[in-house]
N, C-alpha and C positions, 0 to 999 in steps of 0.2 A: 310250530319250529321248535326242538327239543335238542340240548346239548345232551352231547356224547357223556355217560360215564367217565371216560378216560378224558375229555376235555375237563369236566369237574374235578379230577384230580389233580391237572395242571396248576400248579402256582399263578398266580396274577403275575403278569412283566413287573421286575423291578426297573425302573425308569432311572438312567444316569442321572447323576446331579448336575451336568453339564445341558441336558436338555430339560430339564425342570428350570435351570437359571433362564434358559432362551424362552422357554414358554411362558413364567409367573415372573420375571424380573423386569421384563422389558416388555413396552405395550407391544400388542401384537396386533396387527392391521387386519381389517375385517373388511372387505369391498361389499358393498350395496348394489351389486351389479353381475350382469349375465345373466344365460338363460336359464339357469336352475335356479338364481333368486328371481328370476323377472319371470318365469310362467304361470304362478298365481300370487296375486297379491295376499297379504297373512301381515299380521300386525307383527312388528318386535322380531320378524326372523331375524337369523344371524346366518353368516354366509357359510354355506357346506363347506368351502375352502378353508376357512380358518378352523371348522369344527375338526376337518379331516389333518391337520397338523396335531393337535390334541391326541386325535386316536389312532393316528401313527407313532405318536413320539409312545403311548401309553400301553402299547397291545401289539402281538404278532399277530401275523397271517394265521387267520381260521378261528381269530378269538371273536367272542360275541359281547357286545356293548348293549347298554341299556339306555332307555331316556323315557321317564317316567311323564313326562310332561311334553310329549313328543310334537305338539303343533301341527305343522304344515309336513313333517317330516324330514329336517334339513339333518338329524342326525343320522336317521339311514343314509342318507344321499352321500354323506359326509364317509359314512363306514364303505362306499362303493365306491368313491372317487379315491379310496385308497388301494384299490385294483388298477385304478388307469390313472393314474396321477397327470395333470397336465403340466406341460414345461415349466406354468408358470407356479405350480404348486411345488414341483420338484426343487426347481432355484430358490422356493423362499425358504423350503425344509434344509438346504445345503447352505442358505446364507446365514441361519440361525445356526448351525452346525447341529440341528438334531441327529441322534441317532436312532434310525427307523428302516424298517423294511417294510416296502410296498408290495400289497398284495391282498386279496379278498378279505373281509373283515365282513361277519354275520352283524345283525339289530335286531333287537326287542324294543318296538316303542309302545307305548302305552300313552292314548290319547282320549281324554275325557269326550270332546267337542267331536260331533259327527264331521260337522265340514273337514275339520283338521285331519281325523281320520281319513277322512274321504282324499283328501287330495295327497297326504302322506302314502297310503296305500296305492296310488295312483303313479305318482311321480317315482315312487321308487319300486315298482313294479309294472312299467309301463307298456303296451301293446307295441308291436313291430311299427316302425317310426314310418315307410313306406306307406304300409294299409291303412295307419291313422291319417296320413297326408291326403291319399286318396281318398276315403270315405269323408273327411272333413269338406275336399273342396266338392264332392257332389251334394254335401247335405246342400253347403253353401250354394252352388247352383241350382239347387232346385228351389230354397227360399227365394231368391232374385228372379227365380221363372216365374213364383207364385205372387211375392209380395214387392218387387223391386221397384212398381208404380207407385210407394207408398212413400219413397226417398226421391220421387224425381220433384224439381224445381226449374224455374223460368231462371234464366241469368238478367242482368240488368237492360240489355238489349231484347231480352225478350226469347231467345234462344232457349232449348229445352236444355236443361244439365243435371247434376245429381246432388242432392243434399248432403254435407257434410253435418251440418249439427245447425237447429235454433237456439238461441238463448231466449228464453222464455222471463215474463218479468211481472211479479205481484204489483198488484193495484193498491195506491192508497188515496186516502179522501185529505186534500187538503184541511186542517184544522180553522183555518181563517173562512177561506170562500167555500168549502165543502165539495169542489170540485174532484173526481175522480183522476187522477194522475198517475201514469205507470212507472215502477221506480226507476225504469229506465230514463225515462224521460224528464226526471224530477234529478236524478244523480249521476248519470253516467254521460260523460264527454269522452270524444275520441280526438287522435291528432295531438297531444299524447294522451293514452288513454287512461283514465283517472274513475274511480268510484268513490264518490265522496259521502262524507256521513251525514250531510246536510242537506236537506229536502227542501228542493227551491219550487214553489207554484209558476207554473209559466204563465196563468191565469193575473193572479194578483200580487205574482212577484213576492208571497209570503216565504222567508225564510223561517225554519228551526230544526233541531235535530232531529235524524231520522224515525228514531222511537216515538216521535213525538206526535208522526203523522199515524192515522188510522187505518190496519189494512184492511181490506175490501176482502168481505168473503159471499159467497153464494150457494146456494144447493143446488146439488145434480143427483139424478140417479145412479147407481151403483148398480151395472148389469150385472155384476157378480155374485153380489150379495141378495138383487129384488128389493131395494130399500135404497132412498135418499140419505145423502149426507151431507152436512156442511164443509166448506174447504176453503182456504184460500183462493181468492180468484186470481188469473193469470192469463196475461195474452202473449203471443209472439211479439218480440222485440226488433230481433235481427234474426236474418234468415242469411246463412253460410253455404255455398254449395261450390262447384267445379262443372265447366262446359269444357269438353276437350283437354282437359290436363291444366286449364287457366282456373284459377283460384278468384272467386267474388263474393263480396258480402252486398247486402241490399236493405232497405227497410223492408215488412210485410208489404203484400198487395193480394189483390182479389182471387186471385192462382191458388196462392198458399191456404187463404180459407174455403177456398172449394174443396180443394184438397183433404181440407179436416173434414169439412163435411161430408167427404165420401168415404172416409174412413171409419167415422162416426156410425155411418151405415153397416160395418162389418160386424159380426158376433164374435165374441170375446170367447176361443176356444175353451172345450172342457175340462182341459188341463192345466188350465189354470188353477193355481193352489186357492182355495178357500182358507187361509191359516191367520188367523188373528192374533196379532203382536203381544207378546206377554210383556209389556212396555215396565223397564223396570230402572236405573240408574242412567239410561239416555236418554230419556222420556224429555221433551222441552214442550211445556203447553202452546207457544207460540209459532213455532214453525212445524210443528207437529200434528195443526188442526186437522182433524179428517183423517188421519193416519191411522187408522185402527189394524188395516190387515195390511198384507205382504204388498198385494197387489196395486193398491193406493200409492207406491213408490213409483210406479210407472207412466209414463203418458200412454195412452189408448194403441198408440201406432205401435210405441218398442214394445207394449206388452202382447199384442198379437202376435207380432213378429218374431219375439222370441219364444213364445208357447209353441209354435208352428214348429218352430228349430228343433225346441227340444222334444216335441211330437215324433219328429222325423228321427232324432237319434234313437228313441227309445226301440226302434224296429232292429237295432244290430243289438250283438250279444256277446258276454265276456269283457276282458279287457278292451276292446275294441268298441265298447258301447262304453268302458267305463274313461278311456280316454278323450271319446267324443265329448263326453255329459262335463268332465274338466275341462275341456278347450269353452263351451259356451260359460259355465261359472265363472270361469276367468277373468270375462270379461262382463258379469252379468250386473254385480250390485256395485261396481266400482266405476262402471261407466255407461252401464244400460238404463239406468233408474235418474229419477230427478234430484237425486244426491251430488252429481256431477255439475262443477263448476267454473266459473271463470274468475278470474284473478288479474290485478292490474300491475304488470311491473313496469320499473320506470325504465322511460325510453322508448316503449312498445308504441307501435301506432293505435294500436287495437288491443282489447282483450282478450288473454291468454286462454284457451280451453283446457281444463284440467280434470283429474278425475275427483272421484269423491272423496272427502276428507277423510284419511286414514281413523280410525278408532273411535267414531262418532257417527251417528247416523245423523249428519245435519243435513239439512235443504235452506240454501241460502235463497234469499228473495230475487236473484236472476239464475235458475236452473237452467240448466242447458239440456237438450235433447240430442244426443246420439246418432247417426247413421248406424245399427247395428251389424248390418253387411261389411261397412267398410271396417269398421272396427275389428271383428271378427277375423276379416282377411289378413289384415296385419298382425293380428294376435297368433295365428298361424303358425306362423315361421319361428316365432320363440319358443313357442311349444313345440315344436317338430324337433327343434336342435336339442331341447331338452331331454326329449325321450330317446335321440340318438346318444347322448352321452352317458346313458342310463341304461339302455336295454340290452341286452346279453352277459351283464355283469353276472359273474356266480357266486358272488356273496349271497346272503338269503336275508332278506328283509321280509319282518313280521309286524305288525301294526294292526293294535288291538284296539277295537273304541269302547275302553274302557276306563274305569277310576284305577290310578295305580295306589289306592290307599288299601286294595288287594289285587295282588301280581300273581297269575298261575306259572311261577315257575319255580323250579326246586333250588334252594339254599344252597349258599355259594358255589351257584352254575354261572356267575357274569363274571368276564375277566375286569370292566369297566365301564363305570357312569358317567355318560355327559348328558349334563340336561340343565334347562333355563326355565326354572317355575315361575310360576303366573306374580308379576309385582306388586300383589296388594289389590289397591283399587284403581290400580293402573288402566286397564283394559277389562269389561264385562263380557268376556270372547262368546259366551252363550246368545246373551241377546245381539251382539253383535252381528253375530253370522246366521240370526235367523233367518233372513232372506234367503239367502242358497240353499239353505238348511230346508226351506219350504220346500223346495221345487226336488230335493231329496226324498220327502216324504218321510223323512225323521229325525227327530228335535234331540238336541242333548239334552239330558239327563242332570240339572244344575244341583243335586242334592252334595255331591262332593267336589261343584266347583270351588277352588282354592281362591278367594277373594275376600275382601274387606266390601261390603254393600249393604247401605240401608235398607234396600229395596228388600233383598234377599236376608236382613236380620241377620248377616255376618259381621260381625266385629274383628277387630284384631286378636282377640283369643281364637274366635272361631278358627279363622283363618290361618294361625301357630297349629291348631290341633290337626287342622286337616295337612298343612304340609308333614307334620311329627308323622303321622300314619304314613305320609308317603314316602319319607325319607328312613322310616324303619322297614321299609316292605324293600326299599334299595340297599339298604345294610345286610338286611337277609339273604339276598339273592349274590349278594357280592360275594367272591372268595373272601377268605380270611383278612388277606393282606390287600384286597382291590381298592384300588381309588375312585373318587369319583370329581369331575369336574362342573362347576356349577358358576353360570353366569346368572350378574343377578342388578337390578338396578333401581334404586329408590331413591329418594330426597327425603325421607321420612326414618330419624332415625328408632321411632318405635316399630317401623315395619322390619328394618335391620336386627332389632334386638330379639324380634319374633321370629324369624327367621333362625338367627342363632341360637336361640332356645331349641326350636323345633329340630336343626341338625343332631345339637348336643345332644338332647333327650333320644333321639334314634341312634347315637354312638359315634358318632364324626364329630373330629376339631378339625380346623382351619390348618393345614400343614405348608403351605403356601399361597400368595396372593400377589393377583396381577391384574391389567387392566387389557381389553379388549377395545381396541380403536376404531371404532366404526368411522369409516371414511365420507359416511353421511347419516346424519343423526335420524330417529323414527319420528316421527310427525309429533309424538308426546315428548321427545328429548327438544325438538328445538322450538317447541311454542309454550310449554309447561313452564310457569313461575317456579325458580328453584329448582328445575330438572336436573340431572346429571347427566355429561356428555363422557361418553367412553363408559361401558359397564366393566364393573369391577369381576375380577374371574378368581375363583375361591377353588382350588385345589383340597379337597376333603379325603382325609383317611381315618383308620379306626381312632377312636378317643382313647387318650392313654392321661397322665398324669402329666400336669404341663406346671413350668416353673411359673412362682407367683412373682406378677412385675411389679406387685404392689399398687397404690392408687396414685395416679399419673397427673400432672395436672393441663388439663384440655391444652389451653391457648399455647404452652413449653413444646407441646407436641404439634399444634398447627405452624407454629414458629419457626419449629427445625425441619416440618416436611417444604415450609417456602423458603428455607432459606437453602437447602439442598435443592431442589428444583430451579431457583435463580442464580446457583451456581453451576447447574449445568447447562445453562445457556441454550435452552431447549424448548421455542415459544409454545409446544404443544402441552408439555408440562408443566410449564410458567400460569397457566390458565386455574380461573377458581374452580370448575367441573372437575376437571383431571386431578386437581390437589385433593378435591372435597373424596374424590372415589379413593385415593391415598391415604387420606384421612380415616377413611371408613377401613380400610385393610388392615392399615395399622393397629386399630384396636382389635377386630377379628381374629388376625393372626396372635396375638396375645391371650385369646378367647375372655377379651373385653368387652363391656356394653358399649355401642358406639353413642356417644354422649350429643352432637349434636344433629341439628337436621340441616340440610345442604341453606335452606335461605339464612340462617344465623351463620353459618361457615362463610358464604359469600358475602354478608354484608362485614365480617369481620376482615375478610380479604380486600373488599373495597378501601378499608382502611388503609391499609400496608403501603400503597403504593399511587399514583396520580393516575395509572392505566390500568388498576383493577376494578372500576368501575366498568372499562370497556369490554372485562372477559367474562363477567361474571353474567353466568345463564339467567336466561330469562327476563333480564334486568331490563 
């Protein structure tokens, strides 16, 4: 896609001050739901609807938007939503008082990651939804016809049913009597469901911390590599199925073991990737024992079933094939591998099955093997709905799998930039996405991956330099008065200051600052100590001479923000994470460095009121 010369001569839209106030002075809600958001699991995504509000306010119909860190394509989706705004999107724009013209926008997205570029390209340029649905149903039916027997299971009365999932259990050795005990037997209880962190030996009654019990390992033949490997010994602990629509669960018995023996005799399809994992920051020597190649993340059953489904899809061509591959990969790493987990929730009689833990490659001591056919069938409706929302849009979206440090676009050709750069050391995307990329037979070139990574030998300075190169390209291709909206998240003042220097060296300064109020935080935001809830949003414009605000007392600024939030009587504004976002915005808006890490700020906040400790994130 190339921008016409007449469009290049047209100046960027001047956004009314009232719209800027609505977008950046107040928290803007960003829901983490809907078919577009849920079609493909990808870390730290932003709601396309929220981005669409920024795009609609900052551009005119026909304008071109750029995102140099395209991720899974949400900026492109948002540009397309401006042509077909939902009733909810129109209502939100009206509620905020935004001066917008709905209509098609175009977008160019650069994404370094192979998987992200694939996801973004497929979602923004989807196949015909009806043809996709028919093809997926045909592929699924053929898979069930050939391999449905692999998910057969007998219910407690002996009737034939269908397997929903199996909970597997690591094997432990009692430190006292040396008996081998399943983690399930030693640590799990039901009604109510609980996973204890204490190992209790059923033979000698010895109790100890779970990590004091040795994990038992075995050596098994690897059919794919033609060699032996050592791995954790696991056995089936609980079988879950359905018969005639009735759900059931039971302990394993002989029929399950007989089925597994039959599956063991099935050959591994030749299309299974023999991809060695270039382990980096996500590697853990405990639960990754024996995990050296991509196929080690699967049970034999699910590896065979997924590979045969993948081979069937390869017979299709063009956008339809890409849509079918998208469908398979949307379930693959997050639900089809042994990274799938169970959790114990308060008040539940049984353990709750969930997906792989986002942002890591964690394998629990109770990994789950799901029925791939059942999962893919459920996923089909969400993806079809997402394709229906986008298919036929007149806006043009180009997704380039490449580095935004070198952009092949003319200077002054872009009307507006919306982007959310990688958050320092938060998520190593190239490593995280390696499993799905192995099936695509193409891997991310990590040279220009903007990340703080000991394994990649990338320091904060190296991270800053990569961001500077990317922001410099964004400044070059923007029209002279063009603006860029950037969403960012970090609990580290050092990372914030690296970001600030990067955009300033590229010729940008902060014009407005706000908060994107996610209705459900990402996994990293929910679990990381000192995490920030609600991402700061910065509106960047051409750098200019700024007023010198002088040296300000850090604690006076913090106290003033705390007092202002208390007076507002808005519970969301009175939390430590939200106040830290406001604290960051205060200093960046004055072109000053961020002086405190989030955890230091949270400790100060906890001292200000009795309820402070209750609302400090990560405590």
